[in-house]
C-alpha positions as CSV (number, residue, x, y, z in Angstrom):
1,X,-45.9,165.1,139.0
2,X,-44.4,162.2,137.8
3,X,-43.8,160.6,134.2
4,X,-47.0,159.6,132.2
5,X,-45.9,156.4,131.0
6,X,-42.7,154.9,132.3
7,X,-42.3,150.9,130.7
8,X,-38.8,150.4,132.7
9,X,-41.7,150.9,135.9
10,X,-44.7,149.2,134.4
11,X,-43.0,146.3,131.8
12,X,-39.6,145.3,131.7
13,X,-39.4,144.9,135.8
14,X,-40.2,142.0,137.8
15,X,-42.5,144.4,140.0
16,X,-44.7,146.8,138.4
17,X,-46.8,149.7,138.7
18,X,-48.2,152.1,137.0
19,X,-46.9,155.5,137.4
20,X,-49.3,157.7,139.8
21,X,-50.2,160.2,137.2
22,X,-51.2,157.3,134.8
23,X,-53.2,156.3,137.9
24,X,-54.9,159.2,138.7
25,X,-56.0,160.5,134.7
26,X,-56.0,157.8,132.4
27,X,-57.5,155.0,134.6
28,X,-59.8,157.5,136.1
29,X,-61.3,159.9,133.3
30,X,-61.6,156.7,130.8
31,X,-65.1,155.8,132.9
32,X,-66.1,159.3,132.9
33,X,-65.3,159.6,129.5
34,X,-66.8,156.2,128.8
35,X,-70.2,157.8,130.0
36,X,-70.2,161.0,129.1
37,X,-69.5,159.6,125.6
38,X,-72.6,157.2,126.0
39,X,-75.3,159.2,128.0
40,X,-77.4,159.8,125.3
41,X,-78.2,155.7,125.6
42,X,-79.6,156.9,129.2
43,X,-81.2,160.0,127.6
44,X,-82.9,157.2,125.3
45,X,-84.3,155.0,127.8
46,X,-86.3,158.0,129.6
47,X,-87.5,158.7,126.5
48,X,-88.5,155.7,125.0
49,X,-89.8,154.4,128.6
50,X,-93.5,153.4,128.7
51,X,-93.3,153.3,131.9
52,X,-93.7,155.8,134.9
53,X,-93.2,156.5,138.7
54,X,-91.2,154.1,140.7
55,X,-91.6,154.5,144.3
56,X,-88.8,155.4,146.4
57,X,-87.4,152.5,148.3
58,X,-83.9,151.6,149.5
59,X,-82.1,150.4,146.8
60,X,-82.9,153.4,144.9
61,X,-82.6,156.0,148.2
62,X,-79.4,153.9,149.1
63,X,-77.9,154.6,145.4
64,X,-78.3,158.4,145.8
65,X,-77.4,158.6,149.2
66,X,-73.7,156.7,148.5
67,X,-73.8,159.0,145.2
68,X,-74.2,161.9,147.6
69,X,-71.2,161.2,149.4
70,X,-68.9,160.3,146.0
71,X,-70.0,164.4,145.5
72,X,-69.0,165.4,149.1
73,X,-65.7,163.7,148.8
74,X,-64.4,164.9,145.2
75,X,-66.1,168.2,146.0
76,X,-63.4,168.1,149.5
77,X,-60.5,166.8,147.7
78,X,-60.4,169.9,145.5
79,X,-61.0,172.1,148.2
80,X,-57.9,170.1,150.3
81,X,-55.8,170.3,147.3
82,X,-56.3,174.1,147.0
83,X,-56.1,174.6,151.0
84,X,-53.2,172.0,151.7
85,X,-51.5,172.1,148.6
86,X,-52.3,176.2,147.3
87,X,-50.9,177.5,150.8
88,X,-47.7,174.8,151.0
89,X,-44.6,176.0,149.0
90,X,-43.0,172.8,149.4
91,X,-46.4,170.9,148.2
92,X,-46.6,172.0,144.2
93,X,-50.4,172.9,143.1
94,X,-50.5,170.2,139.2
95,X,-53.1,170.6,137.0
96,X,-54.6,167.1,137.9
97,X,-55.3,168.1,141.6
98,X,-57.8,170.6,140.2
99,X,-59.3,168.8,137.4
100,X,-59.7,165.3,138.4
101,X,-62.0,166.3,140.8
102,X,-64.2,168.7,139.0
103,X,-64.3,166.2,136.3
104,X,-65.4,163.0,138.4
105,X,-67.4,165.8,140.6
106,X,-69.4,166.6,136.9
107,X,-70.0,162.7,136.3
108,X,-71.0,162.0,139.5
109,X,-73.2,165.2,139.3
110,X,-74.7,163.6,136.1
111,X,-75.3,159.9,137.2
112,X,-77.2,161.6,140.8
113,X,-79.8,163.6,138.7
114,X,-80.3,160.5,136.6
115,X,-81.5,158.4,139.8
116,X,-84.7,160.6,140.2
117,X,-85.0,161.0,136.1
118,X,-85.2,157.0,136.1
119,X,-87.8,157.0,139.2
120,X,-90.2,159.6,137.5
121,X,-89.7,157.8,133.9
122,X,-89.9,154.3,134.9
123,X,-86.2,152.8,134.2
124,X,-85.6,150.3,136.4
125,X,-81.8,149.8,135.5
126,X,-79.6,151.3,132.9
127,X,-76.3,149.9,131.0
128,X,-74.2,152.4,131.1
129,X,-74.5,153.4,134.6
130,X,-73.5,149.8,135.2
131,X,-70.5,149.4,133.0
132,X,-69.4,153.1,134.1
133,X,-69.2,151.4,137.7
134,X,-67.4,148.3,136.8
135,X,-65.3,150.0,134.9
136,X,-64.5,152.6,137.8
137,X,-64.0,150.0,140.2
138,X,-61.8,147.9,138.1
139,X,-59.4,150.7,137.1
140,X,-58.7,151.9,140.7
141,X,-57.3,148.5,141.9
142,X,-54.0,149.3,140.6
143,X,-53.9,153.0,142.7
144,X,-54.9,150.6,145.8
145,X,-51.9,148.4,145.6
146,X,-50.3,151.8,145.1
147,X,-51.3,153.7,147.8
148,X,-50.9,150.5,150.2
149,X,-47.2,150.1,149.6
150,X,-47.0,154.0,149.8
151,X,-48.7,154.1,153.4
152,X,-46.6,150.9,154.4
153,X,-43.5,152.6,153.7
154,X,-44.4,156.1,155.2
155,X,-45.3,154.2,158.1
156,X,-41.6,152.3,158.3
157,X,-40.6,155.4,157.9
158,X,-42.3,157.1,160.8
159,X,-41.4,154.5,163.3
160,X,-38.2,154.3,162.9
161,X,-38.0,158.1,163.5
162,X,-38.8,160.4,166.6
163,X,-42.2,161.9,166.0
164,X,-42.4,165.2,165.0
165,X,-45.8,166.2,166.0
166,X,-46.5,167.1,163.0
167,X,-49.9,168.1,161.5
168,X,-52.5,165.7,159.2
169,X,-50.2,165.2,155.8
170,X,-51.3,165.9,152.1
171,X,-50.1,161.8,151.8
172,X,-52.2,160.5,154.2
173,X,-55.2,162.4,153.3
174,X,-55.1,161.2,149.7
175,X,-54.7,157.9,151.3
176,X,-57.6,158.1,153.4
177,X,-59.7,159.9,150.8
178,X,-59.0,157.5,148.2
179,X,-60.1,154.5,150.0
180,X,-63.2,156.3,151.0
181,X,-63.7,156.6,147.4
182,X,-62.9,153.2,146.4
183,X,-65.2,151.7,149.1
184,X,-68.3,153.9,148.2
185,X,-67.8,153.3,144.2
186,X,-67.6,149.2,145.1
187,X,-70.8,149.6,146.8
188,X,-72.4,151.9,143.8
189,X,-71.4,149.1,141.4
190,X,-73.1,146.6,143.9
191,X,-76.3,148.6,143.8
192,X,-76.5,148.8,140.6
193,X,-76.5,144.9,139.6
194,X,-79.9,145.0,140.9
195,X,-83.1,146.6,139.1
196,X,-85.3,149.4,140.7
197,X,-88.6,148.5,142.1
198,X,-91.9,148.3,140.1
199,X,-93.4,151.3,138.0
200,X,-96.9,152.1,139.5
201,X,-98.0,153.5,136.1
202,X,-97.7,151.0,133.5
203,X,-98.6,151.0,129.4
204,X,-99.4,147.6,129.7
205,X,-101.2,145.6,132.7
206,X,-98.4,143.5,134.1
207,X,-99.2,140.3,136.0
208,X,-97.6,137.6,138.5
209,X,-96.4,135.1,135.2
210,X,-94.8,137.9,133.0
211,X,-91.7,137.0,131.9
212,X,-88.9,137.8,134.5
213,X,-86.8,139.9,131.6
214,X,-89.1,142.6,131.8
215,X,-87.9,143.2,135.7
216,X,-83.9,142.1,135.4
217,X,-81.2,144.3,135.8
218,X,-78.5,145.1,133.3
219,X,-76.7,142.5,134.7
220,X,-78.8,139.6,134.7
221,X,-79.5,140.6,130.9
222,X,-76.5,140.2,129.9
223,X,-75.6,136.6,131.6
224,X,-79.2,135.9,131.3
225,X,-79.9,135.1,134.9
226,X,-83.4,135.7,134.8
227,X,-83.6,133.1,132.4
228,X,-82.2,130.2,135.2
229,X,-85.4,129.4,136.8
230,X,-86.7,128.2,133.8
231,X,-83.6,126.6,133.0
232,X,-83.8,124.7,136.5
233,X,-87.3,123.8,135.9
234,X,-86.9,122.2,132.5
235,X,-83.8,120.2,134.0
236,X,-86.0,118.6,136.7
237,X,-89.3,118.0,134.7
238,X,-90.2,118.2,131.5
239,X,-91.5,121.8,130.6
240,X,-95.4,122.1,130.0
241,X,-97.6,125.4,128.4
242,X,-98.2,126.0,132.3
243,X,-95.1,126.5,133.2
244,X,-94.0,129.2,131.0
245,X,-94.4,132.7,131.7
246,X,-96.7,135.4,129.6
247,X,-95.1,136.8,126.3
248,X,-93.7,140.3,126.6
249,X,-96.8,142.7,125.3
250,X,-94.1,144.0,123.2
251,X,-93.9,141.0,121.2
252,X,-97.5,140.3,121.4
253,X,-99.9,139.7,118.1
254,X,-102.1,143.4,118.9
255,X,-98.6,144.8,119.1
256,X,-96.8,143.4,116.0
257,X,-99.7,143.1,113.5
258,X,-100.1,146.9,112.8
259,X,-96.6,147.4,112.2
260,X,-96.3,144.3,110.1
261,X,-99.8,145.2,108.1
262,X,-98.7,149.0,107.6
263,X,-95.5,147.9,105.6
264,X,-97.1,144.8,103.9
265,X,-99.7,146.9,102.6
266,X,-97.6,149.6,101.3
267,X,-95.8,146.9,99.5
268,X,-98.3,145.6,97.9
269,X,-99.4,149.0,96.7
């Protein structure tokens, strides 16, 4: 229902804004495309995981409930578009009103299925999902501004005119639906900043002095936040051997030497 790109509205202006079409297609479908493109990594994490059975806890239950809420909102968007716009000749039903909710629903459903799978296979954190929610939240910010400005103009028009007693309009529904969707997306981003609980079944024994990287979230790993405690301790006092964490089991001699010996003997022969 609008231009996909308008440089005079977006670039060559003192009050820049994206077009509604661009905000509801490119800025929403880009994170979805990113996740579908890199979802193979999430499957790889499941297959490569050496741990099993993370107990249900507040974090993964919260993720499941909020994700379920997003599925309900997205399905309601599609239903409302078909009923409200499809049954009103004055409100044309555009392709984005149908395909937008379908693409989002399929993406949220895939992520929703990964929540119990990650729990079953002991995957405590996943970078693909964190980056998806990060992109979705950041790219939704321009539409927040647009929706607020449109709602402000709408309220000014309504206040200057006499109330006609009309039913809940499509614009009002779209405004409310988007901000509920945006709020839930922000909550999912915050929840994905933390790693899930410890698995009940592990290949290697995990002690109290294990290296924090093993249970660190994706955000903590890429920012090295898990190392802050050691850096602070070393800043205050000289580090001693007793201050160090246990070596990662995957880096121990019992794991590394057989691989090295295999390739060494092969080259010697």
